[in-house]
N, C-alpha and C positions, 0 to 999 in steps of 0.2 A: 770337859769344861762346862760349867753350869751356865744355862741361859739366864738365870736370875731366880728370884723368889716369886712363887705363885701361891695364892690363897684361894681355896675352893670352898665355897659355902654351899652346903647341901651335898656333901661328898659321898654319903652312903645311899643316896637315892638312886633311882634307875639310871639317870643320865650322869649323875655325879661319879658313880663308880667308873664309868668309861672315861669321863673327862680327866679324872685324877690319873688313871693309867696312861692316857695319851700324853698328858703333860710331863709326867715323870719319865716316860720312855723317850720323850723329846729333849730331855736334859734339864728340866726345871726342878728346883727344890720346892717340894709341895707341902704346904700345911693343909690338911684335909679336915675341914670342920663339919661337924654334924651334931644333932641334938644328943645322940647317944655316945658320940666320940669313938665309934667303932672303925674297923678297917676291913678292907676286902682282901682276901687271901691272894688275889691275883695282882695286887699292887706291887710294884718293884720295891726293893729295899730302899730305905731313905725317906719314904713318905711318912710324914708325921701326923698322925690322927690327933684331933683336938675336939673337945666337947664345947658346944656353943648353943646358947639360947638365942635364936635369930632375932627375937623381939627385944633383946637387951642391947641397947645401943652402946653402953659402956663395955659390954663383953665383946661386941663386934670391933670396937676401937682397940681393945686390948689384943684381940686376935691379929689385927693389922700391925700393932706394935709400932716400931720405928719406921715401918713402911714395907711395901712389897712392889715388885715390878708389874705384876698383873693380878687382879682380883677377878675371879669367876664366881658369879652369883647365880645359882640355879633355883633359888627360892624367892627372889625379890618380887614384891607385889605392892603397888600403890605408892602413895606419897611418902609414907613414913620410911619405908625401906630405901626409896630413892634419896631421901634426905640423909639417911645414915651414910650412904655411900658418898654423896657429894660433900658431906661434912668432913670426910676423910680424904678429900681430893689431894691435899698437899702431901699425903703419905702413900698415894696409889699412883703408879705410873700410868696404867690404863685398866679398863674393865671390860669384861665380856659378860653380858647379862641375858638370861633367857626370857623372851617374851612369847607370844603365841599368835598363831594364825587367826585366833578368835577376835583379834582387834579389827579385822577387816570388815567393812560393810560395802554393799554394792552402791551403785550410783543413785539408787532410789531409797537409800537408808536402811536396807534390810541386811541383817547379819545373822550370826549364830544365835543371838538372843531372840530373834523374831521367828525362828523356824516353826514354832508351834502355833503361830497365828495364821488365820486364813490368808493365803497369798503371801506369807511371810518368808518363804524360802528364798535366800539370796541368789542372784544371778551374777556371778563374778566373771571377769574376763578370764579366758583360758589361753595360755597360762597367766597367772596373776602376778604382776610386778609389785615391788615394794612401794611404788608411787600410788597404788590404789588407796582411796580414802579410808579412814578408820573411824571407829565409833568415838563419840564425845567422851573425853576422859572424866572419870569420877571414881569414888570409892564404892559405888553402889553395887557393881557386879564384877565377876571375874574378868570379862572382856574389857570393861571400862577401867578396871583397876590396872590391868596391864597397859592400857593406853595411857593412863595417868603416869605410870612408872616411866614409860617411854618419853613422854613429854618433859617430865622433870629432869630426867637424865640428859636428854639432848639439849635442854636449856643450859646445862652446866658443862657442855662438852669442851668448851675452851679450857676449863680447869681440869676436867677429867675425861679424856678421850674414851668413848664407850662404843663397843659393838653390840647392838641389840639383835638377837637371833629370834625371828618369828618362826617357831617350830610348828610343823604339821602334826599329824597323828603319830606320836612317839611310840615306838614298839621295840621289843627286845626283852631279855630277861630282867627280872626284878621290878617289873611294873606293878603298881598297886591297883591298876585298873586296866588289865590287859584285854583289849578288844578281841584278840585271837582266841580267847577262851570260848567265845560264842561257837566257833567251829570245832575246836578241840574237844570240848565236853560233849558235844553232840556225837562226835565220832566215838568217844569212850562209852557213851550211853547206848550205842548201837542204833542210832537213828539213821534210817535208810533214805529218808526224804527230808527236804527242807523247803521253806517258802521264803522268797526274798522280794521285798517291796521295790517299787520303782524299776521294775524290769531287771533287777539285779545289776543295774548300771551305775549305782552310786559310786562316786570316786571322791575319797577324802585323802588327800596326798599324805602318805606315811613318811616317817623319817626314823631310821634305825638309830639307836643310841650311839653306835660307833661313828655314824655320819655326823651327828651333832658334836661328838667329841672331836672329830677331825676339824670341823668348822671352828670350834673353840681353840684348838691347837694352832691353827693358821692365824686366827685373829689375835692370839697372844703374841705371835711373832710380828704381826703387822698392825700395831695400834692405829686407831683412827676413830672418827665420829661417823657412825653409819648404822643403817638398819638393813638387815639381810634376811631373806627367807632361808629356812632350813628344811630340806626335803631330800628324799631318795631320788635316784635317777628316774624311776617309773612311778606312775600313779595308777595302780591296778584297780579294776572294778571290784565290787564285793563278790561278784560271781567268780572272778579270777582268783581272788583271795581264798574263797572256799575250796576251789579246785586245787590250788597249790597246797593248802593244808591237808586236804584229803590225800594228795600224792605223798606227802611226808609221812602220813600215818597209814599208808597202804589201804586206803578206803575208797569206795565208790559210792557217791551219794546222788540221788536224783534231785534236781533242783526244779522247783515249781515257781514260776515268775508271776508276780502281781504287776499289772501295768502301772498302778498308782501306789499311793501310800497304804500302810497297814489299815485294814478295815476296823480294827478294834484297839490299836496300839500294842498288840501282842503278836498276832499272826503276821509274819513277814518283816517285823521290826528287827533291827540289828544295829550294832554300835557304829556302823559307817553310814547310817541311814540319813542321807541328804538328797533332796530331789535333783539339784543341779550340781555339777562337778566343782570341787575345790582342788585346783591344780596350781601349784606354785611355780613361778619362773625362777630358775636358779642361775640365770646368766650373770647377775650382779656378783654373786659369791664367786663364781668362776673367774670373773674379770678382776675383781678387787683382791681376792685372796688366793687365786690359783686353785680353787677347790675342785677336787675330784673325789667322787664318792668312794668310800671304803668298801661298801657292799650294796647290793640291791635287795628289794623286798623278798623275792623268792629265794635268793641265795642265803639270806639270813634266817629263814624260817626253821630249819632243823634244830638249831640251838634253842630258839624260842619255844618250839613245840615240846622239846625234851624237858625244858625247865617247867613248863606248865603241867605236863603230865606228872612229873615228879611232885610238884606242889599240891596237886589235888588228889593224889593217890591215897585212898583210905580216909579222906576228909571231906567235910561238907564245903563246897566251893564258897558258900556265903560266909563261912568263918575265915577262909583263907583270904578272900578278896572283898572285905566289907565296903571298900570305896567303890568297887564295881557295882555293888548292890545299890549304894546311894546314888550313883550316877544314872543307872539304867533300870533298876528294879529287878528282883529275882524272877517274877512272873513274866516280865517283858522279854527277858533273854531266853528263858527256858520254860515257857508256858506250853508244855507238851500237850496237855489236855485240850486246850483251845486250838492248838495247831492240828491235832488229830481230828477234832470235830470239823474244822474247816476243810481239811483234806478229804474227809469222807463226803462232805457236801460237794467239793470240787470233783471228785470221782463220779458223782451222780449227775454232774453237769449243772449244779445249783449254786456254784460259787466261782467267781472269776477274779 
């Protein structure tokens, strides 16, 4: 027996693939929309792939057609996308929309956007509940655009019940910007030592795609107007992440810890690099949706590592993951020459 009609926008992205599968397996009839209109081989029979230009409001309206029971939007950003959805409120039973942990700021107005400024690293409560203040909404930046999306959708929640999921550091196969490559490639390159800033204690709460998909599945069953964090059961330190990936790859790597930040933006820098912990409180999702994680970070790693190794085998990682390059820079992630020079100075007692 069908639970109803579900539309997923962004269906072939990292999270979309898992979300479509979770909904279809739960009994929903799914229209899986993406720019290319492709399908994932793991999707159950009955999923209907659809080609969609997300910026085309008429195309989005045509996708919804006479209506759907739930619309899942994995690509929404800013005012225009919010208005696309609210303009179709009379044809959508409820919505589940992905936001980001980046919307949070601390009580002194520091957030992800201020990290590069002197004294700009945010100090969030641990764990951080959904009631924590957020950045001012606008179309100016990613964090502010997500905050604007949230504000516009929640303002129309009487007409369109929406669950907004503030996702942590999303991980798993099919990522366009996989943080785990930082450790995987170093193992493949035979690096026997690594340097980690902030004493290796950085904690940026991860969330596996299957856990996001589970939250989407539960929210589809229980429509409402709410904002919920989306995270794994654990928030490991970057040192623990490196050790776990080493274990999957059968490696042993010496870790040298820097007490503070990278001295040059390269040595010790890594994709989880944040001075103070970002740990999300998941009690609201557990209470409102009955959420229980599908997997944990360490348990999910073998599949992610296998996918990454296969993706970069015989290829330049910069060609495989151009978005990772744009986000972090090639030299910052794998600046081996600078790292080796620093380690030589460290061995001589000249660097700390």
